[in-house]
C-alpha positions in Angstrom: -59.6 -65.2 -35.8 -60.5 -65.8 -39.4 -59.2 -68.9 -41.1 -56.9 -69.2 -44.1 -58.3 -68.0 -47.4 -57.4 -67.7 -51.1 -58.3 -65.0 -53.4 -57.8 -64.4 -57.2 -56.1 -61.0 -57.5 -55.3 -58.9 -60.6 -52.4 -56.5 -61.0 -50.5 -55.1 -64.0 -52.8 -57.1 -66.3 -52.0 -60.4 -64.7 -54.4 -62.6 -62.6 -53.0 -64.9 -60.0 -54.0 -66.8 -56.8 -53.0 -65.5 -53.4 -53.2 -67.8 -50.4 -53.4 -65.8 -47.2 -52.9 -67.1 -43.7 -53.9 -64.8 -40.7 -51.6 -65.0 -37.7 -52.3 -63.3 -34.3 -49.1 -62.1 -32.8 -48.5 -60.2 -29.5 -48.4 -56.9 -31.5 -51.4 -57.5 -33.6 -52.8 -59.4 -36.6 -50.4 -60.3 -39.4 -51.1 -62.0 -42.7 -48.7 -64.4 -44.4 -49.1 -64.1 -48.2 -48.1 -66.8 -50.6 -48.2 -66.2 -54.4 -46.5 -68.4 -56.9 -43.5 -66.7 -58.4 -43.0 -64.3 -55.5 -41.3 -64.8 -52.1 -43.5 -65.4 -49.1 -44.2 -62.1 -47.4 -46.2 -60.7 -44.4 -48.7 -57.8 -44.2 -50.2 -55.9 -41.3 -52.4 -52.8 -40.8 -50.2 -49.7 -41.3 -50.2 -46.0 -40.5 -51.1 -45.4 -44.2 -54.6 -46.7 -43.2 -54.3 -49.9 -45.3 -52.6 -53.2 -45.1 -48.9 -53.0 -46.1 -45.9 -55.3 -46.2 -43.8 -55.9 -43.1 -40.1 -55.0 -43.8 -38.2 -58.0 -44.9 -34.6 -58.0 -46.1 -34.4 -58.2 -49.9 -38.1 -58.1 -50.5 -39.0 -56.5 -53.8 -42.6 -56.7 -54.9 -44.6 -54.7 -57.5 -46.4 -51.9 -55.8 -49.7 -52.8 -57.6 -49.4 -56.4 -56.2 -49.1 -55.0 -52.7 -52.2 -52.8 -53.3 -54.2 -55.8 -54.7 -53.3 -58.0 -51.8 -54.2 -55.2 -49.4 -57.6 -54.8 -51.0 -58.2 -58.6 -50.8 -57.3 -58.7 -47.1 -59.5 -55.7 -46.3 -62.4 -57.2 -48.2 -62.1 -60.5 -46.3 -61.8 -58.8 -42.9 -65.0 -56.8 -43.7 -66.8 -59.9 -44.9 -66.0 -61.7 -41.6 -67.1 -58.9 -39.2 
């Protein structure tokens, strides 16, 4: 399993640092995502053929942020193959 990683991501004209922690669970790989100014959230591979957020009560994130984090995770996974 890959280790924790951080990635500078850009969305809606903003650049910020995302700290991402991979977690292997019984139903697959999940990624805990920590970004200053946003609540911690989790992502996993989805039926949409990309990484997507795991349903969490009250979680509201900009869609472009979700896409940017998805791209960052996918890039890291490909780099570590």
